[in-house]
RODO-2510 file (C-alpha; in nm, 4 decimals, decimal comma):
residues 179
     n   res          X          Y          Z
     1     a     0,8393     1,4551     1,9704
     2     g     0,6602     1,5576     1,6523
     3     g     0,6272     1,2597     1,4223
     4     n     0,5585     1,4773     1,1199
     5     v     0,9010     1,6262     1,0545
     6     m     0,9297     1,7550     0,6991
     7     n     1,2019     1,5940     0,4915
     8     y     1,3696     1,8369     0,2535
     9     l     1,6025     1,7963    -0,0409
    10     y     1,9122     2,0093    -0,0931
    11     h     2,0806     2,1364    -0,4079
    12     r     2,3982     2,3430    -0,3969
    13     v     2,3531     2,6949    -0,5321
    14     p     2,5780     2,6701    -0,8375
    15     k     2,8682     2,9060    -0,8949
    16     y     2,7734     3,1682    -1,1575
    17     f     2,4034     3,0990    -1,0929
    18     k     2,1681     3,3488    -1,2545
    19     g     1,7930     3,3594    -1,2891
    20     k     1,5054     3,1829    -1,1185
    21     e     1,5565     2,8261    -1,2370
    22     v     1,8083     2,5504    -1,1854
    23     v     1,8334     2,3390    -1,5000
    24     p     2,0074     2,0095    -1,5773
    25     l     2,3623     2,0235    -1,7140
    26     n     2,2597     1,9450    -2,0729
    27     q     2,0295     2,2520    -2,0778
    28     l     2,2773     2,4731    -1,8931
    29     k     2,5241     2,4458    -2,1825
    30     k     2,2982     2,6665    -2,4005
    31     i     2,1719     2,9022    -2,1263
    32     n     2,4864     2,9852    -1,9277
    33     p     2,8117     2,8569    -2,0851
    34     k     3,0276     2,9984    -1,8010
    35     a     2,8259     2,8130    -1,5347
    36     y     2,8273     2,5028    -1,7545
    37     s     3,2055     2,4956    -1,7915
    38     w     3,2425     2,5290    -1,4133
    39     a     2,9838     2,2553    -1,3452
    40     i     3,1181     2,0100    -1,6036
    41     g     3,4600     2,0442    -1,4379
    42     k     3,3225     1,8449    -1,1452
    43     y     3,3155     1,5450    -1,3808
    44     s     3,6850     1,5596    -1,4586
    45     e     3,8065     1,1967    -1,4592
    46     r     3,4423     1,0880    -1,4154
    47     e     3,3172     1,1644    -1,7672
    48     h     3,1717     0,8118    -1,7928
    49     l     2,8907     0,9280    -1,5610
    50     l     2,7616     1,1645    -1,8277
    51     k     2,6707     0,8652    -2,0477
    52     i     2,4741     0,6840    -1,7744
    53     k     2,1110     0,6221    -1,8604
    54     i     1,8505     0,6578    -1,5859
    55     p     1,5950     0,3903    -1,6738
    56     i     1,3046     0,5166    -1,4588
    57     l     1,3222     0,8662    -1,6089
    58     n     1,4369     0,7546    -1,9542
    59     c     1,7128     1,0143    -1,9807
    60     l     2,0834     1,0690    -1,9126
    61     w     2,2675     1,1480    -1,5871
    62     n     2,3176     1,5079    -1,7026
    63     d     1,9478     1,5510    -1,7981
    64     v     1,8461     1,5612    -1,4312
    65     i     1,9013     1,7856    -1,1307
    66     h     2,0823     1,6051    -0,8488
    67     m     1,9649     1,6666    -0,4928
    68     s     2,0703     1,5321    -0,1562
    69     p     1,8256     1,4043     0,1053
    70     i     2,0889     1,4765     0,3734
    71     h     2,1206     1,8251     0,5202
    72     p     2,4547     1,9730     0,4038
    73     g     2,5383     2,0662     0,7643
    74     e     2,5285     1,6974     0,8612
    75     l     2,7727     1,6083     0,5833
    76     e     2,9987     1,8951     0,6844
    77     k     3,0021     1,7714     1,0477
    78     e     3,1084     1,4313     0,9167
    79     t     3,3990     1,5789     0,7193
    80     l     3,5142     1,7653     1,0297
    81     k     3,5059     1,4368     1,2229
    82     a     3,7088     1,2788     0,9436
    83     g     3,9688     1,5487     0,9952
    84     h     3,8973     1,8224     0,7441
    85     n     3,6400     2,0643     0,6144
    86     p     3,6801     2,0799     0,2378
    87     w     3,3812     2,2895     0,1475
    88     g     3,3918     2,6087     0,3493
    89     s     3,0905     2,8319     0,3110
    90     r     2,8456     2,6936     0,0580
    91     k     2,4865     2,7853    -0,0057
    92     f     2,2123     2,5321    -0,0736
    93     f     1,8552     2,5564    -0,1917
    94     k     1,6156     2,3897     0,0538
    95     i     1,3514     2,2098    -0,1514
    96     n     1,0172     2,0708    -0,0414
    97     p     0,9804     1,7509    -0,2480
    98     k     0,5994     1,7741    -0,2284
    99     f     0,6131     2,0600    -0,4788
   100     l     0,8039     1,8587    -0,7392
   101     n     0,6360     1,6519    -1,0082
   102     q     0,6579     1,3070    -0,8459
   103     k     0,6605     1,1287    -1,1853
   104     n     0,9860     1,3089    -1,2700
   105     l     1,1749     1,1880    -0,9621
   106     a     1,3976     0,8854    -0,9110
   107     v     1,6578     0,7786    -0,6570
   108     y     2,0107     0,6670    -0,7341
   109     l     2,1315     0,4310    -0,4623
   110     y     2,4998     0,3581    -0,4651
   111     n     2,5517    -0,0137    -0,4847
   112     s     2,8488    -0,1368    -0,2931
   113     n     3,0142    -0,3087    -0,5870
   114     k     3,3700    -0,1927    -0,6173
   115     e     3,3800    -0,1812    -0,9970
   116     k     3,2432     0,1740    -1,0032
   117     r     2,9779     0,0594    -1,2470
   118     i     2,6309     0,2006    -1,2270
   119     l     2,3654    -0,0579    -1,3018
   120     p     1,9981    -0,0080    -1,3939
   121     e     1,8950    -0,1660    -1,0630
   122     d     2,0775     0,1117    -0,8743
   123     f     1,7860     0,3394    -0,9627
   124     v     1,4548     0,3117    -0,7771
   125     p     1,1311     0,5071    -0,8017
   126     f     1,1069     0,8030    -0,5646
   127     k     0,8484     0,7738    -0,2881
   128     l     0,7939     1,0551    -0,0398
   129     k     0,7516     0,8069     0,2453
   130     d     1,1003     0,6594     0,1764
   131     l     1,2764     0,9927     0,2150
   132     k     1,3491     0,9588     0,5873
   133     k     1,5451     0,6354     0,5299
   134     y     1,7775     0,8205     0,2889
   135     k     1,8629     1,0914     0,5448
   136     k     2,1200     0,8848     0,7334
   137     i     2,4823     0,9338     0,6236
   138     p     2,5986     0,5976     0,4857
   139     k     2,8948     0,4275     0,6539
   140     l     3,0558     0,4108     0,3066
   141     t     3,0509     0,7930     0,2929
   142     k     3,2127     0,8265     0,6362
   143     d     3,4836     0,5719     0,5480
   144     y     3,5424     0,7402     0,2113
   145     y     3,5910     1,0835     0,3746
   146     k     3,8502     0,9398     0,6161
   147     k     4,0348     0,7537     0,3397
   148     e     4,0484     1,0597     0,1110
   149     f     4,1739     1,2945     0,3832
   150     k     4,4387     1,0426     0,4883
   151     s     4,5573     1,0313     0,1269
   152     g     4,5664     1,4104     0,1087
   153     r     4,2797     1,4279    -0,1404
   154     k     3,9624     1,6323    -0,1260
   155     p     3,6624     1,3970    -0,1170
   156     l     3,3525     1,4441    -0,3279
   157     a     3,0859     1,5759    -0,0901
   158     f     2,8053     1,3424    -0,1961
   159     s     2,9854     1,0136    -0,2563
   160     f     2,7742     0,7148    -0,1535
   161     v     2,4864     0,9453    -0,0489
   162     p     2,1577     0,8569    -0,2214
   163     h     2,0968     1,1046    -0,5051
   164     i     1,7427     1,2258    -0,5616
   165     l     1,7179     1,2925    -0,9349
   166     y     1,4699     1,5333    -1,0909
   167     k     1,3963     1,5477    -1,4609
   168     g     1,2930     1,9036    -1,5317
   169     k     1,3656     2,2581    -1,4262
   170     l     1,3618     2,3644    -1,0645
   171     n     1,2007     2,6997    -0,9927
   172     v     1,4044     2,8423    -0,7052
   173     k     1,2560     3,1923    -0,6957
   174     d     1,0838     3,1407    -0,3575
   175     l     1,3131     2,8785    -0,2054
   176     e     1,4962     2,9300     0,1204
   177     i     1,8754     2,9313     0,0853
   178     i     2,0694     2,7797     0,3741
   179     e     2,4423     2,7909     0,4479
***
């Protein structure tokens, strides 16, 4: 088998997306208020996240673009196994991390503490060679999906999945969109 499989990052194509660039939430507010009000809604009852500082990038949680190292199709398969498919048809940008400014990347690793606190040590520098170890769906994610469906709630798609964080704008003009 080919040992040089490319590892991609994925970012959901936002509702009301216009233009050629994906920007962090804090910039979106000025550029596209309609898209911003939809996106900020995802933080309902999780507003505390918006005040989180990302030490490596020296900015806030909503000053970065969040990407998943796990193919969205893999996560969807897991939700089906857990008994439900909450997302339906969604489009994602497929991003080659080699084309991103490596100094502007960091990784948020969920710690397993149950206090829902995010600590500075939960953030690590991004290294291209580490990407393949982030591609496996964490057991915490699988358990969370099952628990949420059992309780009749819709789980958050990327809970407990490592988040690849990018400080800057993402030019998506030439990116492949997958469903």
